[in-house]
C-alpha positions in Angstrom: -10.5 -26.4 -27.4 -10.6 -29.9 -26.7 -10.7 -31.7 -23.4 -7.1 -32.2 -23.1 -6.1 -28.8 -24.0 -8.5 -27.4 -21.5 -7.3 -29.5 -18.7 -3.7 -28.7 -19.7 -4.3 -25.1 -19.7 -6.2 -24.8 -16.4 -3.6 -26.7 -14.3 -0.4 -24.8 -14.9 -0.2 -22.5 -11.8 -2.7 -23.9 -9.8 -5.3 -26.8 -9.9 -8.7 -26.1 -11.5 -11.0 -25.2 -8.4 -14.8 -25.6 -8.6 -17.0 -23.0 -7.2 -20.4 -23.9 -5.9 -21.2 -27.4 -5.6 -20.6 -28.9 -9.0 -17.7 -31.0 -9.8 -15.3 -31.0 -12.6 -16.7 -33.0 -15.0 -19.1 -30.4 -16.2 -16.1 -28.3 -17.3 -14.3 -31.4 -18.9 -17.4 -32.1 -20.7 -18.1 -28.3 -21.7 -17.2 -28.1 -25.5 -15.9 -24.6 -24.9 -16.0 -22.7 -21.8 -16.1 -19.2 -21.4 -13.0 -17.7 -20.0 -13.1 -14.3 -17.9 -9.8 -12.9 -16.7 -9.6 -11.1 -13.6 -6.4 -8.9 -13.1 -5.6 -7.0 -9.9 -3.1 -4.8 -7.6 -3.3 -3.7 -4.2 -1.1 -1.2 -2.1 1.0 0.1 -5.0 1.7 3.1 -2.8 2.7 5.4 -5.6 5.5 3.1 -7.0 5.5 4.6 -10.2 9.1 3.4 -11.5 10.5 -0.1 -11.0 13.0 -0.9 -8.2 16.6 -0.3 -9.1 19.2 -3.2 -9.8 20.9 -2.1 -6.6 17.6 -2.8 -4.5 18.2 -5.9 -2.4 15.1 -7.6 -2.1 12.9 -6.3 -5.2 15.5 -5.4 -7.6 14.4 -4.8 -11.1 10.9 -5.5 -10.1 7.6 -3.5 -10.8 7.1 -0.2 -12.5 4.0 1.0 -14.2 5.6 0.7 -17.7 6.3 -3.0 -17.1 2.9 -3.7 -15.6 1.3 -1.9 -18.7 3.0 -4.4 -21.1 2.0 -7.4 -19.1 -1.5 -6.2 -18.8 -1.7 -5.6 -22.6 -0.3 -8.9 -23.4 -2.9 -10.8 -21.2 -5.9 -8.5 -22.7 -4.6 -9.4 -26.2 -4.9 -13.1 -25.4 -8.3 -12.8 -23.8 -10.5 -9.7 -24.3 -12.8 -10.9 -21.5 -10.5 -9.4 -19.0 -11.2 -6.8 -16.0 -8.5 -4.9 -14.3 -9.2 -3.8 -10.5 -7.1 -2.3 -7.5 -7.8 -2.9 -4.0 -6.9 0.3 -2.5 -3.6 2.3 -1.1 -2.9 3.8 -4.4 -1.5 6.7 -2.6 1.7 7.3 -0.3 5.1 5.9 -0.6 7.4 7.9 -2.9 8.0 11.5 -3.9 5.6 11.3 -6.7 2.7 11.4 -4.2 4.4 14.1 -2.1 4.8 16.5 -5.1 1.7 15.6 -7.3 -0.8 14.5 -4.6 -2.3 11.7 -6.4 -2.7 13.1 -10.0 0.0 11.0 -11.6 -1.2 7.7 -10.0 -4.8 8.3 -11.2 -3.7 9.4 -14.6 -1.3 6.4 -15.3 -4.1 3.8 -13.9 -6.5 5.6 -16.3 -3.9 5.0 -19.2 -3.6 1.3 -18.0 -7.6 0.8 -18.4 -8.3 0.0 -14.7 -12.0 -0.8 -14.6 -12.4 0.1 -10.9 -10.8 0.5 -7.5 -11.7 0.5 -3.9 -10.4 3.0 -1.4 -7.5 2.3 1.1 -6.6 4.2 4.5 -3.7 5.8 2.8 -5.8 7.3 0.3 -6.9 9.7 2.9 -3.3 11.0 3.5 -3.9 14.3 1.8 -7.4 14.5 3.7 -10.6 13.7 2.2 -10.6 17.0 0.1 -7.3 15.9 -1.4 -8.8 12.8 -2.6 -11.7 14.7 -4.0 -9.4 17.0 -5.9 -7.8 14.2 -7.8 -10.9 12.4 -8.8 -11.2 14.2 -12.4 -8.0 12.5 -13.2 -9.5 9.0 -12.6 -11.1 7.5 -15.7 -12.6 4.6 -13.6 -15.0 4.2 -10.9 -14.3 4.0 -7.1 -16.3 1.3 -5.5 -17.1 1.0 -1.8 -20.1 0.0 -0.1 -19.3 0.5 3.7 -17.9 3.9 3.7 -20.7 6.4 4.0 -19.9 9.6 2.5 -23.3 11.3 2.5 -22.0 14.1 4.8 -18.9 14.7 3.2 -17.5 16.1 -0.2 -17.1 12.6 -1.5 -20.9 12.2 -1.7 -22.0 10.7 -4.7 -18.5 10.3 -6.1 -18.3 6.5 -5.2 -20.7 3.5 -6.2 -21.4 0.7 -3.9 -21.2 -1.8 -6.7 -20.8 -2.0 -10.5 -21.9 -4.6 -12.9 -19.6 -5.7 -16.0 -20.7 -7.7 -18.9 -17.8 -9.8 -20.5 -18.4 -12.6 -23.1 -22.2 -13.0 -22.0 -21.1 -13.3 -18.5 -22.5 -10.9 -15.8 -19.9 -9.7 -13.3 -20.9 -7.8 -10.2 -18.3 -6.0 -8.0 -18.5 -4.1 -4.7 -16.0 -2.6 -2.5 -15.2 -2.6 1.3 -12.8 -0.4 3.2 -11.0 -0.9 6.6 -12.2 0.9 9.7 -10.4 4.3 9.6 -10.7 5.0 13.3 -7.3 4.4 14.8 -5.6 4.4 11.3 -6.3 7.9 10.2 -6.6 11.3 11.7 -10.3 12.1 11.9 -9.8 15.5 10.5 -8.6 13.5 7.3 -11.7 11.6 6.6 -14.2 14.0 8.6 -17.6 12.7 8.7 -17.3 9.3 6.7 -19.2 6.7 8.5 -17.7 3.2 8.5 -20.3 0.3 8.3 -20.0 -3.2 9.1 -18.4 -5.2 6.4 -20.0 -8.5 6.8 -23.4 -6.8 7.1 -22.8 -4.6 4.0 -21.4 -7.8 2.0 -24.8 -9.8 3.0 -26.6 -6.7 1.5 -24.6 -6.3 -1.6 -24.5 -10.2 -2.5 -28.4 -10.0 -2.1 -28.3 -7.2 -4.7 -25.9 -8.5 -7.1 -26.7 -12.4 -6.9 -30.6 -12.4 -6.3 -31.8 -9.0 -7.6 -29.4 -8.3 -10.5 -28.6 -12.0 -11.2 -24.9 -11.6 -11.5 -22.9 -15.0 -12.7 -19.7 -13.9 -10.7 -19.5 -11.8 -7.8 -16.3 -10.1 -6.6 -15.5 -7.7 -3.7 -12.7 -5.4 -3.8 -11.4 -5.5 0.0 -9.0 -3.2 2.0 -9.9 -4.9 5.1 -6.4 -7.1 5.2 -6.1 -10.8 4.8 -5.8 -12.2 8.2 -5.1 -10.9 11.8 -4.0 -13.9 14.0 -4.0 -11.9 17.3 -7.1 -10.1 16.9 -10.9 -11.7 17.5 -12.6 -8.4 16.6 -10.8 -7.2 13.3 -12.7 -8.4 10.2 -10.4 -9.8 7.6 -10.9 -11.3 4.2 -10.5 -14.7 5.6 -13.3 -14.1 8.3 -15.4 -12.1 5.6 -15.1 -15.3 3.3 -16.2 -17.7 6.0 -19.1 -15.7 7.3 -20.8 -14.9 3.7 -22.2 -16.7 0.9 -22.2 -16.1 -2.9 -19.0 -14.2 -3.2 -16.8 -15.9 -5.7 -13.7 -13.8 -5.1 -12.1 -11.3 -2.8 -9.3 -9.4 -3.9 -7.7 -7.9 -0.8 -5.2 -5.4 0.3 -3.9 -3.5 3.3 -1.8 -6.3 4.9 0.9 -6.5 2.1 0.2 -10.0 2.0 2.0 -11.8 -0.7 0.1 -14.9 -1.9 1.6 -17.2 -4.9 -2.1 -18.3 -5.6 -5.6 -17.5 -4.3 -6.4 -19.3 -0.9 -9.4 -21.4 -1.2 -12.0 -20.8 1.9 -15.2 -22.7 2.5 -18.1 -20.0 2.8 -20.9 -20.2 5.3 -22.8 -22.8 3.1 -19.5 -25.1 2.5 -19.0 -24.0 -1.1 -15.3 -23.0 -2.3 -14.5 -19.3 -2.7 -11.3 -17.4 -3.4 -9.3 -14.9 -1.4 -6.1 -13.3 -3.2 -3.8 -10.7 -2.4 -0.4 -9.6 -4.3 1.9 -7.9 -1.8 2.5 -4.4 -2.5 4.5 -1.7 -4.6 3.3 -3.0 -8.1 5.7 -5.8 -7.6 3.1 -8.5 -8.7 0.0 -8.6 -10.7 -2.8 -11.1 -9.8 -4.3 -13.2 -12.5 -7.4 -15.4 -11.9 -8.9 -17.0 -14.8 -12.6 -18.0 -14.3 -14.3 -20.8 -16.8 -18.2 -20.9 -17.2 -19.8 -23.8 -18.9 -22.8 -23.7 -20.9 -25.2 -23.5 -17.7 -22.9 -21.0 -16.2 -21.3 -23.1 -13.5 -17.7 -21.9 -12.9 -14.2 -23.1 -11.9 -11.2 -21.0 -11.4 -7.5 -20.9 -11.1 -4.9 -18.3 -10.6 -1.6 -17.1 -9.7 0.6 -14.1 -8.8 3.0 -13.0 -11.8 5.9 -11.0 -10.7 6.1 -8.0 -12.8 
């Protein structure tokens, strides 16, 4: 790839954004940057089929089959691709009422999701109902701030997972929203909620310092932003209060972003926050580019399914 082609390909949906303190010249000078593609969904809420042609707002959008075709085409172009979900997989259509989550997990496994975090609605059949469906999920559940040690879910989630693609080490950790006030305590039982900012700092130290990851991603079900609350931790607050997270993939607030939001972290460096609404209508796609020295830049967009 020559310089002109590289610049052209990375200015389509959004401008190329450097992450960290280096400028763009490093990537322009790079003979062959390594490209890592991150695909993601959130708040699909058991929407298996596409919306009908008669649906006023979302006519002919969404559907697992269409998402599968889109994901396959992107992976064919770049094998260095990962696919994640930011929670609230369950609840929203009769498929969940009838199958209890079995169908959702089986289809996500067919689509080869690499990992997901847990949303508040994933407890809608109780923690026992969530546990019952785990054998149908051929991917890992990642959550660092739900302590399941006194529940049936103990040892069935991971705080983080590390992936290797194209010589790039990618560390991913998960965060869930506080369940108190959102979910009946009988549904989540003795699950303990841990502070997401403190948890993130611990995860970043592990992934960045100890494990030497080149890219750090947070799967978050905290919510994008809360304008009228100074106490609730949102993705935007988390981004500004931490360091060394490159991307927060969000959920919960059903926020439709056309492109990732660029936030300055606590050290004044760029990082990205993205969320793609709900119901599988959109697929998030973020491309990270690494030069020979592992300096990175990114661009991304939301793709209508």
